[in-house]
C-alpha positions in Angstrom: 88.1 136.8 107.1 84.8 136.2 109.0 81.9 134.2 107.7 78.5 132.9 108.7 78.2 130.1 111.3 76.5 127.2 109.5 75.5 124.9 112.3 71.7 124.6 112.8 69.2 122.4 114.5 71.8 120.1 116.1 72.2 118.7 119.6 75.7 119.9 120.6 78.0 119.8 123.5 79.7 123.3 123.6 83.1 123.5 125.2 83.0 126.9 126.9 86.0 128.3 128.9 84.5 131.7 129.6 86.8 133.5 127.2 85.5 135.7 124.3 86.1 132.9 121.7 83.9 130.3 123.4 81.3 132.8 124.7 80.8 134.2 121.2 80.5 130.6 119.9 77.9 129.8 122.5 75.8 132.8 121.7 76.0 132.2 117.9 74.9 128.6 118.3 72.1 129.6 120.7 70.7 132.1 118.2 70.5 129.3 115.5 68.1 127.2 117.6 70.5 124.4 118.4 69.9 122.2 121.4 72.9 122.9 123.6 74.7 121.5 126.6 77.6 123.6 128.0 80.7 121.8 129.2 83.0 123.8 131.4 86.3 122.5 133.0 87.7 124.5 135.9 91.3 123.6 136.1 91.8 125.5 139.4 95.2 126.7 138.3 94.7 130.5 138.6 92.9 132.9 140.8 90.4 134.0 138.1 89.3 130.4 137.3 86.2 130.7 139.6 85.3 134.0 137.9 85.2 132.3 134.5 83.2 129.4 135.8 80.6 131.9 137.1 80.5 133.8 133.9 79.6 130.7 131.9 77.1 129.6 134.5 75.3 133.0 134.6 74.9 132.8 130.8 73.5 129.3 131.0 71.0 130.2 133.7 69.9 133.3 131.7 69.0 131.2 128.7 68.0 127.9 130.3 71.0 125.9 128.9 72.2 122.8 130.8 75.5 123.6 132.5 78.0 120.8 133.1 81.0 121.5 135.4 84.0 119.4 135.9 86.7 120.3 138.4 90.3 119.2 137.6 91.7 117.8 140.8 94.4 115.5 139.5 97.6 116.0 141.3 99.4 113.1 139.7 100.9 114.3 136.4 104.3 115.2 135.0 102.9 117.4 132.3 99.9 119.6 133.1 98.9 120.3 129.5 98.8 116.6 128.6 96.9 115.6 131.8 94.4 118.4 131.3 93.8 117.4 127.7 93.1 113.8 128.6 90.8 114.9 131.5 88.9 117.3 129.2 88.3 114.8 126.4 87.1 112.1 128.9 84.6 114.7 130.1 83.5 115.3 126.5 83.0 111.6 125.9 80.9 111.2 129.0 78.6 114.1 128.0 78.3 112.9 124.4 77.0 109.6 125.6 74.8 110.9 128.4 73.1 113.6 126.2 73.2 111.6 122.9 74.7 114.6 121.3 76.2 114.8 117.8 79.5 116.4 118.5 81.5 118.9 120.6 81.8 122.4 119.3 84.9 124.4 120.3 85.8 128.1 120.0 89.0 127.6 118.0 89.4 130.5 115.5 91.8 131.5 112.6 94.5 132.7 115.0 94.5 129.3 116.7 94.7 127.6 113.2 97.7 129.6 112.3 99.4 129.0 115.6 98.8 125.3 115.2 100.4 125.3 111.8 103.5 127.1 113.1 103.7 124.6 116.0 103.5 121.7 113.6 106.1 123.3 111.3 108.6 124.0 114.1 108.4 120.4 115.3 108.3 118.9 111.8 105.2 117.0 112.7 103.4 114.8 110.3 99.8 115.5 111.3 96.5 114.4 109.7 95.8 118.0 109.0 97.8 121.2 108.4 96.7 123.5 111.2 93.2 122.8 112.5 90.5 120.9 110.6 86.9 122.2 110.7 85.8 118.7 111.7 87.9 116.0 113.2 88.0 113.2 115.7 90.3 113.8 118.7 90.8 110.9 121.2 87.6 109.3 119.9 85.6 112.6 120.3 84.0 114.2 117.2 85.0 117.8 117.3 83.6 120.7 115.2 85.3 124.1 115.0 82.8 126.5 113.4 84.8 129.7 114.0 88.0 129.0 111.9 87.1 131.8 109.6 87.0 134.4 112.4 89.9 136.3 114.0 90.1 136.6 117.7 89.6 140.4 117.5 86.3 139.8 115.7 85.1 137.5 118.4 86.0 140.0 121.1 84.1 142.7 119.1 81.1 140.4 118.8 81.0 140.0 122.6 81.3 143.7 123.1 78.7 144.5 120.5 76.1 142.2 122.1 77.0 142.8 125.7 78.2 139.2 126.3 80.2 138.8 129.5 83.6 137.1 129.1 86.9 136.7 131.0 90.5 137.0 129.8 92.8 134.2 130.7 95.9 136.0 131.8 98.0 132.8 131.6 97.8 133.2 127.8 100.2 136.1 128.2 102.9 134.0 130.0 105.7 132.9 127.7 106.7 129.6 129.4 104.2 127.7 127.3 105.3 127.0 123.7 101.9 128.0 122.3 102.1 131.4 124.0 105.6 131.9 122.6 104.3 131.2 119.1 101.3 133.5 119.6 103.7 136.3 120.8 106.0 135.8 117.7 103.1 135.9 115.3 101.7 139.1 116.9 105.0 140.8 116.2 105.1 140.0 112.5 104.6 142.9 110.1 101.7 142.8 107.6 103.9 141.4 104.8 105.4 138.6 106.9 101.9 137.8 108.3 100.4 137.4 104.8 103.4 135.3 103.7 102.8 133.0 106.6 99.1 132.6 105.7 100.0 131.8 102.1 102.6 129.3 103.3 100.0 127.5 105.5 97.5 127.3 102.6 100.2 125.9 100.2 101.0 123.2 102.8 97.4 122.5 103.3 96.9 122.0 99.5 99.9 119.7 99.4 98.5 117.7 102.4 95.2 117.3 100.6 96.9 115.9 97.5 98.9 113.5 99.7 95.8 112.3 101.5 94.0 111.7 98.2 96.8 109.6 96.9 97.1 107.8 100.2 93.4 107.0 100.4 93.4 105.7 96.8 96.2 103.3 97.6 94.8 102.2 101.0 91.4 101.6 99.6 93.0 99.0 97.2 94.4 97.0 100.1 91.2 95.4 101.4 92.2 93.1 104.3 95.5 91.9 102.8 98.5 93.1 100.9 102.1 92.0 100.3 104.9 93.2 102.5 106.8 93.9 99.3 104.2 96.4 98.2 103.9 97.9 101.7 107.7 98.4 101.8 107.6 100.5 98.7 106.0 103.4 100.7 108.5 105.9 102.0 109.3 104.7 105.5 108.8 108.2 106.9 105.1 108.0 105.9 104.3 104.3 106.1 102.9 104.5 109.6 100.4 107.1 108.4 99.3 104.7 105.7 99.1 102.0 108.3 96.9 104.2 110.6 94.6 105.0 107.7 94.3 101.3 106.8 93.5 100.3 110.4 91.0 103.2 110.6 89.3 102.0 107.4 88.6 98.7 109.1 87.0 100.3 112.2 90.0 100.1 114.5 90.3 102.8 117.1 93.5 104.6 116.0 93.1 108.0 117.7 94.7 106.9 120.9 97.7 105.2 119.1 100.9 107.1 119.5 103.3 107.6 116.6 105.9 105.5 118.4 103.4 102.6 118.7 102.5 102.8 115.0 106.2 102.8 114.1 106.7 99.7 116.2 103.9 97.9 114.3 105.4 99.1 111.1 108.8 97.7 111.9 107.4 94.3 112.9 105.3 94.2 109.7 108.4 94.6 107.6 110.2 92.0 109.7 107.3 89.6 109.2 106.8 89.3 112.9 103.7 91.5 113.5 101.0 90.0 115.7 98.6 92.5 117.2 95.0 92.2 118.4 92.5 95.1 118.2 89.3 94.0 119.8 88.0 91.3 117.4 90.6 91.9 114.7 94.1 90.5 114.3 97.0 92.1 112.4 99.7 89.6 111.4 102.6 89.6 108.9 104.3 86.4 107.5 105.2 84.8 104.2 105.4 88.2 102.6 101.8 88.9 103.4 100.1 91.4 105.8 96.7 90.2 107.0 94.0 91.9 108.9 91.3 89.5 109.8 88.5 88.8 112.3 89.0 86.4 115.1 86.9 83.3 114.6 86.5 79.8 115.9 83.9 77.1 115.8 82.9 73.8 117.6 80.0 71.4 116.7 79.0 68.3 118.5 77.4 65.2 116.8 75.9 62.0 118.2 76.0 59.9 114.9 77.0 60.0 111.3 73.5 60.9 110.1 73.6 64.1 112.1 76.9 65.0 110.5 75.7 64.4 107.0 72.6 66.6 107.5 74.7 69.4 109.0 75.8 72.5 107.1 78.7 74.7 108.2 80.0 78.0 106.8 83.6 76.7 107.4 83.6 73.2 105.8 81.4 70.7 104.0 80.7 67.0 104.6 80.1 64.7 101.7 79.7 60.9 101.0 82.4 60.8 98.4 85.7 62.5 97.7 89.5 61.9 97.7 91.1 59.3 100.0 92.9 62.0 102.0 89.5 63.6 102.7 88.0 60.4 104.0 87.5 59.0 107.6 85.9 55.8 108.9 83.9 56.2 112.1 82.6 53.7 114.6 80.0 54.1 117.4 82.9 54.4 119.9 83.9 57.7 118.3 80.6 59.4 119.4 79.8 61.9 120.6 82.2 63.4 118.1 83.3 67.1 117.8 84.3 69.0 114.7 86.0 72.2 115.7 88.7 74.7 114.7 92.2 73.4 115.2 94.6 74.5 118.0 98.3 74.9 117.5 99.1 72.2 120.1 96.8 69.7 118.4 98.5 66.6 117.1 97.4 63.5 115.1 98.8 60.0 115.2 99.9 58.9 111.7 101.5 55.7 110.4 104.9 57.4 110.5 104.5 59.0 113.9 102.7 62.1 115.3 102.0 65.2 113.2 101.6 68.5 115.0 99.2 71.0 113.7 101.6 73.8 114.3 104.3 72.1 112.2 101.7 71.4 109.4 100.7 75.1 109.3 104.4 76.1 109.0 105.3 73.5 106.4 102.3 74.3 104.2 102.6 78.1 104.8 98.9 78.2 105.8 97.9 81.9 106.3 97.1 82.9 109.9 93.4 83.7 109.1 92.9 80.2 107.8 94.8 78.6 110.7 92.2 79.8 113.3 89.3 78.0 111.5 91.2 74.9 110.2 88.8 71.9 110.8 89.8 69.0 113.0 87.7 66.1 114.2 87.9 65.0 117.8 86.4 61.7 119.0 84.7 60.8 122.3 88.2 60.0 123.8 89.3 63.6 123.1 91.7 62.4 120.5 92.3 64.3 117.2 91.4 61.7 114.6 91.2 63.9 111.4 92.8 67.1 110.2 91.8 68.8 107.0 94.7 68.6 104.6 96.5 65.8 106.5 93.8 63.2 106.6 92.7 60.7 109.4 94.8 59.1 112.0 96.2 55.5 111.7 93.1 54.0 113.4 90.5 55.6 111.2 91.8 54.8 107.8 90.1 52.4 105.4 89.3 51.9 101.7 85.6 52.5 102.4 85.3 55.7 104.6 82.1 56.6 106.4 82.3 60.3 105.2 84.5 62.8 103.6 85.4 66.2 104.8 85.9 68.4 101.8 88.2 71.5 101.7 87.5 74.7 103.7 84.6 76.8 102.4 86.3 80.0 103.5 88.2 81.5 100.6 
């Protein structure tokens, strides 16, 4: 099952617990001339924790490898495993930035891979990967697992053969953790049952690869918009996975999003009530359309008509001729004048009363990405005197307009 370790000439953070798996990994990576930084977390949960810390530190001193230690002292947690995991990955993030490293290498091996698969199967989990992926991103951290072709016994033998010191974590033998129970169950399978389990995992892995290919093909066709009708044709048990992939495609951090949060977004999308912000992107659903768009706004100030006529904007265009509804007559009292993106509470005085911009957007079913950059003209008295698509207010209408605001440039 074992194979050569193919990681060379890289700057790597190596997660080393002091056990045979991570110590073997550390030694293999060192021998391949990688620039290494060792990350060790002492969780201080067992008497031998200090022993393992010292084992790792001695190796690093011997070979001149930077040794980074983090003590877990968080008392405020309901689930130790979850709290330790968050603590560990925050530590990794910190080191990746500080050392400008490429990724974190961990000592996960084939036995861990198989245990993970059984864990996923037992819980009926819909994970990105079946078992463990050789490369993945976990909580925003790029992780590499170079030892997935090795069995644990092979790694122990490696350490013994090359006189590499290691410690055994006796808590792995306790059965009150689910992982340890699974490990215990697998170890008691006969050869035939064990091989059947491996074949089963590989078959599920092949199915998952086929699923991901079809999903990526479909998601890549969505760009930044799609109809809710099309979205709803996806099996609702898998829609949130498609949603996560679509968000990831657009650079949104999805690795910290829980399944329940993604399912909430999914429900609101189908109900045409989704409205979520992710940094500079907005996800909204309405009028049978799902939109993912960049937050934008604009505001330009002008002192006279000549300034406006010389001005070019990526959002709208100004001309000296056009349709009556696009025209506006200005006087010197209107300046300084502002052309900006509209606000939902803007309103304009018409011959038949006031027209609210919010109502106009709803009546005309203007998509949300267009609403945020819809041009309005505001005079020196801070009054909205023109709205694209509505026209000018009652005081700025004439048969010989000063200028024309042509339709939005943004498609």
